[in-house]
N, C-alpha and C positions, 0 to 999 in steps of 0.2 A: 779363233776359238778362245773362250774365257771360261773360268770355273770359279765357283765360290767355295770350293772345298768339299761339297757333297758330290756323291757319285751321280753322274748323268747317264752316260751310255757305256756299254761294254764294247771294247774294240772288236772282238769277234762279231758282235751283233751289227756294228756299223759296217764291217767288211761284208757281211752277208747282205745288208741293205744295198750297198754299192753294187755287188754282183747281181742282185735281183733286178735292180733298175737298169743296169747295163745290158742285161739279157733282153729286156724289152726293147731297148734301142737297137741292139744287134739283130733281133728277129724282125725288125721293121714294124712292130706294133705302134711305135711312135718314132718320128725322126729324131727327137731329142726331148730333154726335160730338164727342169730345175727342181730340186727337192731340198727342203730345209727341215731340220729337226732341232729343237732347242729344249733343254731341260736343266734346271738348277744353274742357269747362266752359261751353260755349255752349248755352243752353237756349231752345227755341222751343215755345210752347204755342198751339194753335188750338182754340177752342171755338166751334162754330157750329150753327145749327139750334135745335130745341126738344126738350124732354124727352119729348114724345109727339106722335103724329100729330094734326094739327089743333089742337095746343095753342099757348099763348102764353107758356109759361115758357121763357126762353132757356137754352141750355146755358151752363155756367160751368166754369172750370178745376177747381172743386171739386164738380161734379155727381157723384152716386153711381150706380154701375152694378153689375149682377150680373156678377162677373168669372169665374164658372163655373170652368173648368179652370185658370185662372191661380191658383187656390187651391192646386194641387198643389205648386208649388215652396215655398210658405210652409210647408206641412205637412212636407215633406222637411227643411226647416231645423229645425223643431221636433224631429224625430227625431234629427238630427245634434247638436243641443244636448245631448240626453240621452246620446248616445254619447260625446261629449267629456267629460261629467261622470261617465262610467262607470256610469250608471244602466242603459243598454242597451249591448249589444255587437253589432256588425254580424253576426257569424257565430254568434250564439247562437240556438237554436230559440225560436220565439215561444211554445211550449207553456207556459213558466213563467208568462206573463202572460195568454195566450189558450189555456187548456186546451181550449176548444171546437174548436181546430184541430189537436189532437194526433191521432196514429194515422190519418192520412188514407188514404182509398181514392182511386184515380185511374182515370178512364175509360180503357179499353183503346185507344180512339181518340177524338178530340174529338167526333165525331158519333155515338158509340155510345149505346146505351140506358143509363139510369142504373144498371142492375144489372150491367152488363158492365164490371167493374172489376178492378184489380190493386192490391196494396199500394204505398204510396208508398215510394220507395227511400231517402228521407231526410226529416227534418222540414223544414217551412218555417222559414227563418231570417229575421232582421230585414232583412238585405240584400235578400232576395227581395221583400219588400214595397216597398222603395225603388226597385229597378230593374224592378219589375213582372214578375218571373219566379217568382211564387209559385204559379202554376198555377190562379189564380182571376182572372176578368176577362172583358172584352168582346173578341171577335174581330170586327172590323167588316168582314165580308164578307157578301154576300147569302146565301151558302150557310150561314154560321154561324147566322144568325137562324132557320134551320129546324131546328137541332139540338135534341134533347130537353133538353139542359142549359139552354138559354135559355128554352125553354117552361116548364120547371120553375121557373126563377128568376122568371118573370113570374107564375106561379100563386102563388108564395110572397109576391109583393108586395115583393121585395127592391129597395131603391134601389140605383142604381149601374149599371143596365143601360139607361140612357136619360138624358134631361136631368135636372138637379138637381131634387129634390123636397123642399123645406124643410118643406112641410106634411104630409109623411108622419108617421104617428103612432108608428112604431116607434122605440124608444130604441136607443142604440148596442148595448146588451146583447142586445136582442131581434133586432136586425138580424144580429148575429154568430151568435146561436143558429140563426136561419133559414138563413143561408148555409152554416153548418156541416153542415146536413143533406144538402147536395149533395156529390158527389165532386168532386175536382179535374179540370180539363180536361186537364192534362198534369202530368208529374213536376216537382216543384219544381226550378227552375234551368234547365229544358230550353227553354222558349219564353216569349215576351213576350205579355202580354195586358193590355188597357187598364183603367184606372179603379179597379178594386176594391182594388188595393194601397194607394191613398191613404185609402180608408175604413178599412182595417185599421190603417194607421199612426196615424190619429187615435185609435183605441181603444187602441193600444199606448201612446201618449203619456199618455193619461188614466190608464190602469191603472199605468203605471210610476211616475208622479210623484204619484198620488193627488189630482190637481187636475183639475177639469173642463177639457176640451180648449179650450173658448172662453176660459176664464180664463188658461190657460197661454199661448196665443197673445198675449193682451192684455198680460200681464205681462212675457213674455220677448222678444217681437218687436215688437208694435205700439207699446207705450208707449216703449221705447228708441228706436225709429225715428221717433217722432212721427206714426204712422199713426192719427190721431184718428178718421178716418171709415171705418175698416176693421173689419168684424165680420160676424156671421152674421145681423144684422137691420139694416134701415134704420129708425131711430127715427122715431116719429110727428112729432117736432119738426123733422125734416129731410126731410119728404115733398116739400117744394118743391124740394129738390135731387135727388130720386130720379127715375128714368126708368121709362117703360113698356117692356115687352119684346115683340118681334114675331118671327114666323116668316116667313122668305122663301118665297113661293110663286110659281107661274107668274103668278098674277093680281096680285101685289104683296105687301104686308105684311099678315099677320093677327095679331091680338093674341094673345100668349102669356101675359102676366102684366101686370096694370094697374099704374099708378103708385100710385094710392090703393087700399087694400085688397089690396095685393100679398101673396103668400105669404111674401115676405121681410120683412114688417113685423111678424111674430110670431116669438117665440123658437122655434127648431126643437126637436123632441124629440131629434133626432140631428144635432148640428152636424158635418156631414161634412167631412173634409179633402180631398175630391176636387173639389167644385165649389160649395160652399155660401156662399162669402164675397161680400160687397159691398165696394166700395172706390172710390177716386178715382184719377185720373191722378197727382196729386201724391203721394198716399200710396204708390202702387205704384212711383213713381220712386225714393222713398227706399229701398224694398226692393231694387230693381234696382241702385241705386248701391252699397248695402252689399255685394252679391255682386261687382259689378265691382271694388270697392276691396279685395277680399280678405277680406271679413268685418268691415270696420271702418266705423263710421258716426259722424261728428262726433267723431273721436278715441276713441270707445268701441268696443272689439272685441266683436262679437256672436258671431262664429264664427271659427274658425281659418282661415288661408289654405289649409292643407292640406285641410280639410273642404270648403271652397268648390271647390277644384280637383277633389276626388273627385266632388262633386255635379255639376259642370258638364262632366265628361268622359265619353265613351262607355263604357258597361259591357256592351254587347251584342256578340256574335260577328257576323261578316258574314252568316251564314245567318239568325240571329235578326233582323237588320236587314231582310233581304230578305223574310222571312215576316211581319213586323209590318205593321199596317195602313198602307196608303199607301206602304210601302217606306221608312220613316224611315231617315235616314242614321245615326242613333245616338240613344241614350237614356241619360241619366245617372241621377240621383236626383231624380225629379219634374220633369225638364226634357228637352226634345229637344235634341240636339247636332248641329251641322253640317247643319242640315236642308235638305231639298230645296227647290227653288223656282226662280224666274226666275234665269237665269244671272247677271243683274246683281247679285243679292244672295244667291247661294249661296256661303257662305264657310266653310271649315273652322274649327272652334272656336266658331262662332256658337251661342249657346244661348238657350233661352227656351221659351215655349209659348203656345198659343192657347186661348181660351175659346169653346166652341161657341155661346154666346149672343151672340157678336159682338165679342169682345175679342182683343187680341194684344199680346204683349211679347217682344222679343228684345234681347239684348246681343251686340254683335260686338266682341270684344276687339281684333281686328286693325285695325279702323277706329276704335276707341274710341267706338263708337256705341251709344246706348240709344234704342230706339223703343217707344212705347206707343200703342195705338189702342183706344179704348173706343167701341163703338156698341151699338145695341139690336137688331141684325139677326141672328137665330139662323139659322145656315147652316154647312154643312161648310166649314172655313176655306179649303181650296184652291178652293172654288167661290165664295167671297165676293168680289165685285169691289171692294168698298171696301177690304178688307184687302190684296188683291193690289196695287191701285194705290197704297195708302199706302206699302208697302215699296219698290215700284219708284221712287216719287217721293222717298222718304227717301234711298235710295242715290244717285239721280241728283243730289240736292242737295248731296252731299258736295263740299267745296272741297278738292281734292287738291293 
C-alpha cells in the first residue's frame, strides 16, 4: 500500500468491504474472488476463497481469471494505437482491409426476414466498429432473440452471439466470411448493438499491421505495461493459478468451464478481441492506470491523452443510449461511460466495463478511484450480487 498524503479510504469502510466480500464467499455465491481498489495512490487488494468449488487452492493476488468483455477496452486501445500511427483512420471505410464487408445490404427492420433488405446508405467505417454502431451485433432483448437474424447467426455457428467460445474452430477469416453472408441489422451509424464490433476490430488490427492480433497485443500493450499474465490462453505451467468458471442458477453454481482442461488452456483458432482474454487483477490495474494517467505508464507514453479522452467519453446520441441494452448512459470506444447503477456510485464521467463471466472494472476520475473485481460467477452484471455489493462498498469506503 502506498499513499501520496491525500485521504484514500477510511479503515472502517475497508473493513466493511472485506466483510461484505467474505460473506459472499462463505455463502457459496462465489468460490473465491480478488478485489482491488485504488485511490490517491493508496492500493488495497483482497484475495479470498478458492479457485474452484470444493477446492483447496487459495485465491492469490495473481490468480488468473477469464475477463471476458473486459477484453474490449484493450482491443479498442490496439485500434487507437494504429490510428495514431496513421495506419488506420477513424472515418475510413473498413472495405480496404475487410472487403468481405463491402457493399452491405441492410434489413428493412431488425426483425425482418433475411431477404427483406435495402442497400446500405454508406460503408462501415473504423469508428463504427469502435463505438458499436456498425449495424452488426447483439440486441439483448427477449424479442430480439426470436428474430431471423439471430437464428441465422446460430445456424452459421458464428461466435459473438453468446459467451466467449475459445474452442470454436473457425479462424478469424472464416468467422468474417460467415458473418458477411448476413445483412446488417441497421444502417451503419444509426444504432448501437453489442459485442461484434470488437471481433471486427481484432481482424482490422491483424490485417492492418500484418501481425497476428495476439502478438500485437503482447508487443504493444502487455509487455510495455508489464501485463505478464494476460493473453488468450492460461499456460499449463500456471494452471495452479487459474480458476474454474461457473454459471449462476436458482439452485446455485453450475460448472461452465473447469480449471484443468479448460477451453482457455489451448490456443484459440480465433483470438477474439471481444471476450477472449485471461488476466489478473494486478495486470488489469496496470492497464487501468495507464488510461487514468492519460495514456502514460511508468514514464512511457502508450497512447496520447487525446486518444484516451476520445475513448472514454460518450459517443452515442441520447436516443441511442435509451435504445441500447439496459439503457446505458453512454458508450465510448470499448467502454461504457457514466453508467447507470446505485445512486451511491452513479457518477458522470465514470468509465469501464464488466465481463459476463463475473468480472468488473471501472475508473471514476472525479473520485480518483479505480476498482477491479474478478470472480468466477457468470451472470448478467446488474443481477450479480457480488458485483453490486463490491461497488457499493467501494464507494462507501471513500475517505472524503
